[in-house]
Each structure stands twice: as structure tokens, then as C-alpha cells.
N, C-alpha and C positions, 0 to 999 in steps of 0.2 A: 543616677537612679541608685535609691539604696533596694538593698536586697529583701529589705521589709515590705516593700509593695507589693512584688510576687506573693512573697512567704515562701520562697521555693529555694532561696539559696544561688540565686544567679546575680551575679551584679552585670551591669550593663558593661559589654564593650563595644569595639567600632563596628561589630558585624554579629549583634546579638543571636542566638541560635541554642537551641538545647541541643547537649553534646550526646551522642547514641552510643550507649555501652550496647556490647556484644552480648546477645542474649543468648545462654545457651537453655538443653533440653529443662534442665532444672528449673529455670526462668519461669518457661510454658508451663509445666508441669504443675508448679505454685502457683500461678495465675490461676489456672483452670482450676484447683482444689478452692483457693479462697475466692476467685472471684462472683460467685452468685450470691456468697453472705456478703462480702464488701457491697457489692449494686443494691442487694436489699436494705442495708443498714444505710447507706446512701440516699437510696429514696422513699426511707421511711423518716429522713433529719427532720426534727420540728423545725429549725431555721427557715425554710421553707413558707411555710405557714405563719412562723413568727414574724416575718418581714413586714405582715401588713398591718398588725398591730403598731410595729415601729416604726414605720414610716407614718402613720394617721398621727402618733405622738410627735414627731420631728416635724411634721409640715406645718403647725399652726401660725409660726413665726413668718411662712413665707407667703401664708395664704393672701390673694389680691395686691401683694406689695408690687411695685413698678418694674421696670426693665433694668434701670441703674442698681437699684437693690439685689437684683436677680444676679447678676454682674461682679457686685462686691461679695457676696452670698458664695459665689464661684470659686472668686480669689481665695477667699478664707477655705473653702475645703480644700483648695488646691495645696496650699500650705500646711492643714491638717493631715491630708492622707499621704504626702509625703515623708511628712514626720513620723505619723503614724502607721502608715499601711491602710489596709482593707479591716479595719474594726468596724465589729457590727453598728454600732450607734452612728458610726460617721457613713458606712453604708446606705443606712436606713434615712439619713439626713440627706445625702447626697440622689436617692432614689425621690424624696420629696419635694427637692429644688427641680431634678427636672419633670417630675410630673406637672409641677405648676407653670414649667416653661412651657410644658406643652398644652397644658390648657389657654396660656395665654397667645402663644404663638399659633398653635393649629387649631383650636377650640376643642381638640382631643384629651380627654382624660384618662391616663392608665386606670384599668380596671385590676381591683386587687389578684386577679389570677396573672396579669400581667407583670406584679410587680413579684410575684412568686417566680413565674418564669423568666425573671432580670435575675433573682438572686440565684437561681438553679446556674444559669450562663456565667455567672461572674464567678462561680465556684468551681467554672470549669468543667462542667458536663453537659448531658445533650437533655432538652428540655422537648418534651414531645407534646404539643398544643396540637389540639384539632386545625384543622382545615378554616380558614376567617375567624381565627382567634387574633387575629392583629399582632404576628410574629413581628413584622416590621416596627411597629411603636415598640414593643416589649425590647428589642436590640436596643435602642437607645438609653435603656437604662445601665447596662455593664459598661455600653461604648464609651458613656460620658464618665461613668466612676471609673474606669482604668483611664482614659484621655485626663480626667484632672490629675490622675497621680503621677504623670508623667508618662504614661505607657505608650507606647504607639500603637493603636488598634485599626487591623484590618477586617472590615465587613465583607463576608464573600459570598457570593451568589452565582447562578446559573448562566446569566445571559446580559448584555450591556443593556438593554432594556431596563430590565429590573436594577441594575445598579446606577443607571441616571435617572429613573424613576425616585427610587427609595432614597436617591441623595439629596436630590430635588423637595423631594417632599419632606425629610426629615431635616434639611438642612438648618431650618430656622431655630430649632430647639437647641441644637448644637451652636450656633451663632449668638442665642441670647445666652450662652453662657461662656462665650468668649470663647470657644473651640473653633478652629480651622477643619474644613471640610475637603478632602478630595477625592477625584472621580480617575477612576481606570479603564478604558475601553479602546476596543479594537482602533488601529491606524494611527494612536497617539505616537509622538515623537519621542527622543529619550528626555528631551528637556523637562517638556510636561509631563512624563512620566515622573520624574526625579521630583519635581514641587510637589506632585499630588503625594506620591510617597512619605514628603515631609511633612505632610497636614496632621492633625492630632486624629482623625479618624479619617481613614480612606475607603473607600466603597469599590471592589472592583471582582471580575470574575476567576473564580479557580485557575481557567487555563492562562489568562492573562498574567496572572499573578505568580504560576509554575513558571511560566517562560519567563519572566522577567529574571525571577529568582533561579535558573539555568543560564541567563547572559551573566549576572552578577558571580555566579560562581564560574564562568570561563574568565571572567577578567581576573576574582580572587586566586585561581588555582588551589594550591592547599596552603600557600603561605598566606595565611587571615588572620593572624593572630592580631591581636589588640596592639600590641608594641609596634609592630611592620606595619601595620596601617597608620599610627597614630606620627610615626615617623614619616611614611611615606608622603602626607599631607603638607610637608616641607617642598615636596619638590614641584610643586606649579601645578597649572588645572591640567597636566597630562599625568597625576598622578594617579594610583587606583582608585582612593576614597572618593576622588570625585568623579570618576566615571561611573560608578556604582547606584544603581535605581532605589532597592531598597536601603532602610537603616538596620534591616534585622529581621528574624521574626521574634515577634513580643506576644502579643494576642491576637488568635485567630478567632473569630465567630463567623461560623458557617452555618450560610443558609440554607434549607433543604440539604440537612447533613447525611441523610441517608445517599441523596443520590448524589452527592460530592464523595464522600469520604468511601463508599461501597458501591453505589453502581457503577461510576465511571473507575473505579479504582484497577479493573482487570486490562488497564490501556495503558504502559508506560506513556510520558511525554518526554518529547526526544528535540532536540535543537539539531537540525541539520545544518550542514553547508553543500554549496552544489557542486558537484563531482566535474573536474575538468573536460573530459571530454562527455561531448551531447550524445543525450540517447539515440541508438539508432531503432528506428522506426522499424525495420524490415526483421531485427532482430524478436521483436515482441509478436511483430506478424507471423514469425515461423511458429517461435513458441506457441501459439494460440491455435495454427494449422496444425501442428504436431498434436496437441491437445484433443482437436475434434476428431483424429485419426483413432484415439483411443477410446474404447469402448467400457461403460462403466460395469462393474460387477467381474469383468473378468480380465482387464488391463487396472483399473484401480478402483479401490473402495471409498464411497464418500463417509466420512463417522460425522453423521449431523451434530449431534451434542456437543461436538469438541470444536463444530466449526473446522474439519481440517480433512486432507485428502493423503489416502495412502499409494502409491503406487504398486501394485504386485511385482511379482518374480515374472510372471509373463508379460506386462506392463513392460518391464525396464528392458527385456528382449525386444519386444518387438518396436520399443523407442529407438534402440540402437541401430535397429534396421532401417527405421523410417529416417533416422538422421544420420547416416553414413553418408549420404549423397551431399549433405549439406557443408560438410567439413568445420572447418577453424574451429570455434567456441563448441560445438555440437561433436567433438570428438572424447571430449572429456565428460565422464559419465557424472560426476558430482555435479558439476556444473547445468547440463544437461537437464539432469533427472531436475536438479533443483526450478530451474526455467519452465519446466513444464507444468511440477507442481503448481507454481504459482497462477501459470495459464489457467489450469484447472480449477484451482478456486476461484481466478476472476469470474470464468464461464460457469460455474455449477453452483458457488457459495453467495456472489454479490448480485444484488438482484436492483437493475433500474426501477426507480420510485419507492425502491424499499430502503435499500441502504444508502442508495445514492440517484442523486437528481443530474439532469445534463441540461445545462442553462447556457447561455450566450458561446457555446463550443466549450463547456469548461465540464469537467467531472466534480460533483461536488458532495460532501460525504453529509449524509444525513446521520445526527445525533440518535440512537435508537431509544433512548429513555425519553427524549425530550418532542422528537420528530423534529427538530430544528436545523437547518443547515450550519454546517461547522464551518467558518471560511475560512480559507489559508489554510487547512488541514491536508494533511494527504496521507496514503498508506504508504509502510516503508518495504524497502527490499524489492524494488519494482512492481509490486503489485497496483500502484496508481497507475502507472503507464501502462501496463495490459489494459486496465479497464478501460484506459483512454483509447487504448490503440481497438479494444473491441466495440468500441463505440463510433471511431470515425473521428474522433477530437483528436486537436492538436496535442503533441506531447511535449510536458513539462520537463525540467532537466530533473533527474534523477538525483537525489539528495541523499548525502553519509551524515551518519550520526556524530554530532562533535560531543552533547552532554545529553545525559538522560537520568530519568529518575521517576518514581512509581509516587502516587498518590502519598500511598501509606507512610512510602519513609520522608515525602516532604512534610507531611502536616504533621507527623512528631516531630518535627521540628522546631516548631512553634514552643517558646518558654510554656506559655499556657495558652489551651487547645478548648474550646467550647461548640455546641451546635444547637440547631433547634428547626425542627421538622414536625409533621404530621405522622408520618408514619416509620419510627424509630423502633416500637418495641420488638416485632419481630429479628431484627439486629442486634438487639442488645449485645449476646454473647459475642459477635465480633467487634462490634465496636470498643469493648472492654479490651477483648485480647488483645486486637493489633493497636488501639490507639490509647489506651487505659482510660476510657470514656464511660463513663456510668448513665445510663437511661434513666430519667425522670419524668413521670406521666403529670402534667398541671392539667387540673381541673378546669371544663368548659366554664364560662361567664355564665353562661344562659343553661337549661337542660336542652339536651340534642332530642329534638324527634323527628331524625332521618329515617325513612322506611324503607327497608329493604323488602322488593317483592320477588318471587320465587323466579330462580335462573331457568330459560329454555336452551334446550340443548336438541340440535337438529344433526339427521345424518350425511346431510351433506351442504356444503355453502351455499349452494343454488338455492335448498328448502331456505336456509337462514336468510339469506337477503330477502325472498320474497316476503318472509313472516316477519322482519324486521320494518319493509315500506309498511305493508299494512296496520303493523301495530303503529307507527308513525303517524300514519293518519287517523287513527282511532283518537289517540290522544291531542292531534292536532284538533280535532273538532271541537275537543273543549276549549281550547285555546289556552294550554299549559305550554311554557317554552320548554324544547327538550334538547338535550342536548347530546349528541351520538357521539360515542369514541371511538375509531379504527386506530389500528396498531401503524398502517402504512398510507404512503402518499398514495399509492395505487389503490386502496382499499375507499380511502376516502372522495378520489375520485369516481371510482366504480357506484360507490354509495350513490353520488350524487347526480350521475346518471339516471339511475333509477328512477330517483325524487322526482327528476325533470320529466321522466316520462310518465309521473304517477300525477303530474301538474301539481306539487307540494314545493311552495315558496322554501329556499331554503340558502344558508350560504356557507361555504367552507373555507376550513382553517388549517393548513395545513403547511409544510415548508415551502411551497411556492408564495405564500401570502402573510409569510413570517412580516412583512411591514406594517400590515393593517392589524397583528395581532391584535393589541388593545383593545380596538374601536370593534373589531367582532365579538371578544368575549366579552365587552361593557356592555354589548346591547342581547347577550344570548337571555337575558331574564326579563325580556319584555314579551307581550302574551302575544302566542301563538307563533312567535321565534322558532324555527328548527335550525340548530345549528351542527353541522358535520364537522367532527376537528382528531386531529393525530393526537399523540400522548402531550403534544404543547401544552394543548388545554387543562392540560391538569394540573399545572404549578403557576404560581406566579403573581395574575393578575383577579381581582374579585371579580365574581357575577353577582352585582346587586339586583334583586328584586323591583319591578314596575309596578306601580300603584295599581291594586286590583288582582295582581298574582297571587299573593296569598292565599286569597280567598280561592283561587282554581287550585291549592294543594302544592304551588311552589314549582321551583326548575324539577324536572324528573330526566333522570342520565342513563342512557342505556349504551352497556358496553357491548360490541359486535365481537369483539376476541378477548378471550382472558389471556395477560400479558405472563412472561415467564417467573415474575417475581411478582406474589399477591400484593405488594404493597403499593404498586404502580396499578392497578385497578383499584384500591384504595382512596388514591389519590385522584382520581377521577371521579369514584363515586363521590368524595368529599367537595365538588363543584357544589352540590346541592347543600341545603337543610343547615345553614350557615349563620350565625348569633342566634339560633331561637327559632330560625324561621321553619316554613314546612319543606318540604322534599322527599323525592324519593328515586330507588335507583335499580337497576336491574341487570343482568347480562343475558343476553342471546347469541349464542356461542355454535360452532358446527364441529364435528368429527374431524373435519378436512383439516380445519387451522393448523399452522406450524407447529403451536405446543405441543398439540395431541398426536402430530404423524412425528414428531423428533422424540417426543419423552411419554407419551402415551401406553405404549407398550402393551401389555396384557389386556391391562385393562381397555385400550380402547378397542381390543380385538371382541372382548367380551360383551362392551358397549355395541357396538355394531351388528353383533350375533342377536341382541337383543331388541333390539329398534323395531318400532313399529312404522311403517311406511317414512312421514319424512320425520316425524318427531322420535325421539330418545325417551328411553325411561329414563325418568328425569332423578332419582336417586344414585343411577348406576353414571349417568352419564356427570353428575355432579363428582362422584367418588372418583371417575375417571381421570375430569380436570384435577382436583386436588393434590393426587398423586403424582399427576404430570409436573404440577407448579415445585412439588416439593422436589423431584428427580432433578428440575432444571434449577433451583435453589442451591440444592448443595453441591451438583457441578458446577456454578458459579462461583462457591465459596472455593471451593477447591481451585479454581484458577485463579481467583485473588491470592490464595495462601502460596499458590506455587509461584506465581509474580512477586510476591515479598521475598522468598526465600529465594529466587534468582536473583532479583535488587540486590539482597544484602551479599550473597555470594559475589555478585559481580562488585560492590563496593568494597569489600573485601581484598579481592584483587587487584583492581585498580588502585588502592589502597600502597599496597604492595610494590605495584610498580613505578608509584609517586604521583599517578594522575588520579583523575578525580571523575565520581559520578558518572 
């Protein structure tokens, strides 16, 4: 592969990835100073609009040609892209060919705005496209262009269902151009993964991809130079290059980029190995029992914003007295306090049906941003086993870390990275500072007619739920479909019980029904349909309006609780009024919601004082919500920043010791 293909001076190696230079404070200062201007210039680059006319002029020879001519043209473009790189005329010709292939195989022709989005993605930026504007089809434009140029492409999305759906749906376009498509989903064996990553275009989830990369790093160690690996190919089937899963990190295209690159970046990904000695249930039960003897406020303090617990001096003394009779491991102060601190976290900060489910005797973690169960994931440092003991479940073996990496450090290793999402503008500064990704907004194909109704804020959760049920009943009488968003499994089931008592037919979508997700979401646009859903309904599958629903006003979306990140609210509201359809949305929240009790502070107290019966002064309540969201977002940004600094420091320390990641 020539360096001209990327235009970045990065030659192909045995396991290609971008080298990570050490950044000093001067780099960050320069980025902070020049970043806004660079982002402004790139957002207004005329190439994004010019591509439409170029594709129109290059597309004439391909109009209506047969499948054989499309394959021949793809081969010609493959050779030209190898020789000349991503020259503008060649990019336009490739886009025109991809659009013709999509028209003939899927009956879908890329809109002009999708051509603009594709060009932005090819340039290595984040394309902000409104929900429902066809990001899945847009991704085929840069993916096919890079793949024809000989660059391995990874299209990264958030769950197995979308991986399989998008690969099956877009597969005919790739095959029409003579390209191969691979799929990585949970549960595949190493040989199947290796074959999927060897394809021209590979669809995968962020978690599966990062864990496969960590497995490769365990194989490679630090001796991963091109010469070393090429020589080792002579060793036979047990040689390291033959045991690798990926070919490297060339071009990564991240769907729902804000979710993957920002929201999920607060937690490092860790490959663990089983500890030799089996965990002792008695140890965790004792820790929980000791935690139950400590009084909040006196013996320990819950720091809700940080999701942490601090044991006070009085608590340390009391713990020493309580643990004296137990002996053994409990005689050591540091080990004792760490175990009890983890037990306090398990008891007070992790709640069933909000942070985890218990199903078939197992504790299963719920992703707070999507509402989906994260299969085979566990908390570290014994926290998972403590929660299992708390819930009376069989204990799994404790795991020790063998390799780890943060999303920030992983995705910065791609030679070229791009992303697409409907909600990136608020995170544009962080995307630039961490990944050097500029955000460019793409106009909608049709005018957006989404209506925002006023927010309603209530003094208590009970008053809010009563009002929500009454409101749903009023809208349901008009036969408008309604999508109601909740933040937890517990809240969705509570609302479901209230709707059942009110004799309102509905269906529920949460982590317990994730297998039926596509069917439930697909029917959410039918007349009179009431769908209660956790955050998982905010992304991934379209809600199409059934006949007659447009005349009723389209889909109406109700958020029953504001999220800590305002973007997540926007994703839920984006389920309505797609592609020029009518639709409306509103929020009905209470001052008892976790966002406000944790981050509301003075503004929440002022709002409570100004409350009139059940309803709250609207402007004051809305101000309290906005302030709370800003405080939460600032805290989460700091947590991500601290994680990245810690990750870089750890990498430096391990490099000095001869170890990796």
C-alpha cells in the first residue's frame, strides 16, 4: 500500500497503527488556541458542497449500466486509486459508482446531503447528520472508496444487532463492486474473527473490536516491528502473525460517534484472566455485613457526583473494632478498608434494575447509555462478586487484569478515523482535543418540522407519574402513536404497571426484551400505539409512520426524566419527525429525579421553595435542569480527561518496564 493512499505518510506494516507521540503541555496549549479556528475552517470547506456537482458530472457513464460493467468500473477505479490516491475527481467517480450500485441492488439512491456526509467521513471528520437522515447508507461511500484503494475498513457500531443488520442490508452494494464484507459479533471463534477482519470491509462493535485488539497485543508484546513479524511468518502455523486477529488499524468509521468516543470513554477496557484461588463467599459476605454496620454521614460519606464513597476517620476506627474478631485478612487496615469500601459501593451506589439485572442467577450489567445488557462484562476489583453476594447469586471467579486500554488511546491509533452521529455539536471541543476530529454539520434532506412542546416539571416523582399517565391517555384518544422514554428498567416497569391499571394497552422495551427490540421499535409508529422504552430506543432502528399517522400529527415522544447528557435527550427526541415527517416531543420530569438530586444543588432547592402544589414554576424548573446537566457534563468530561491522563501515564510506566498496555 502506498503512502499516497492515506496522504498521511504512513506506509503499510505487518500490523499497521498510528504511532502515539508523547504530548506535552505545549501541544495541548497550541491545540486549545488554534483548535476553534481549524474546526471553523474545516466546517466551511467548499469540498463538502462541491462533491454533489462533481458526482453528477462523473456519474453519467454509469447510469443504467449492468452489473458486469459496474464490476469492471470498480476494478478500473481500484487501480487508479492505488496509483493516484484520494484525488477529488477519483473520489467523485467512486461515489457515483457506489450510488449507481445502491440504486440497482437496493433501490436506494444516495441523496445529495448523503454525498456531502460521505465526503466529510472520507476526509477523517465527524459528520453530524440528523436522526433518520440515512447514516447507514452514507457510510458505504467512504467505505467503498477506501476499500477499493486497498485500505482495510472497520465500520464500528454499538451492538451486535446493528452490526448484523447493517452488514446484511448494505452487503449487496459491496458485493456489486467486487468487495468482501465481514461481520464480528459476540461468541465467534478466533478463526471466524480472523476471516472477518481479512475482508475489505468489516462491521463490528466497539467492544468486540477493542478486545480483539487487546488479544493481539497480548500475542505481539512490544516486539511488533514489521521485520520481526515478517520473519516469524516462516516459523509455521504457531508463528505470532498467524495467531493475530486483525491486520492493524487503518480506517475506522464510527457510527454513533458521540456514544462510542465520548460517553463510553469513561471506562477502560480490560482483558482479564482467572485468579488461581477461587473466591471465598464468606469474605464478601463479611465485607457486606461490616458495611451494613456503618452509618452514613458518620462512618462514611457518599460522594454522588463522583460515584465514590469515602470512609471517615470515625468509620475507620469503628471498622477496626468490628473486624477485630474476624482475624485473618481483616487485620490489615488497607485491605480491610478497600473491601468494605467496595461493599459500601455495591450496597449504596449500584441498584438492581438500574445498573444491573439479575437473570438466571447471574448479575448482568446494564449499559447506562443504551439500556442494553452488556453480555460477559463484569466490574473489577471484586465489585462484581460483592454484588453477586448481595443478590444471593453464585459467585463467578474473580479476574485479574492482563491488558487494558481506554477508548481514547485505542481510537487514536487508527491511521485515519471518522465518525457520524446526530448529536456531536456539543462535544466538538472534546472530539478535537482528544482525537483531532473536527465536526461538520450536514443539512437535512427535507426541512425539519419537529415540534417542541413545553416541559412540565413536578415537585415529586409521584406527581409526575400521575400526570404522565393522564397525558398519555389524552393523546391516545386521538390515536397518535406515543413513545415514552425512561432512564431505567425499574422506571419503565413502574410506568407499565400504572398504564395497565389505567387500562391503556402498551408494550415495554428494556434490557429484558432486547431480543424483540427491532420488532417493538418497528411497530412504534402505528396508530394508537404506546411504547415505553429505556434509552435503547434512542438509537439504531427507524420508526416508520404507518398510513394515516401523518394526518394525526406523527409520533409524539415523552421523556420522563432528563439524562445527565443533554445529547441523550436529543437522541430520544430524534425518534420523531424524520425525513420531513411531522412529530413532537416534550419532557415531564420531577425534582426527585437523580439528575437533580445529585447535581441540582441550590437551583433545585430554590425551585422546591417556589413550587405550587404538584406543579413547579416552569422557567425556574427548566433552569434548574439545565444547570444540573451542565454540572454533570463538566464532571464527566473531567473523569474522561483524568482517565486519559492515567492511561497515558500507565502506558509510559509499562513501556519503561518492558511491558505493554
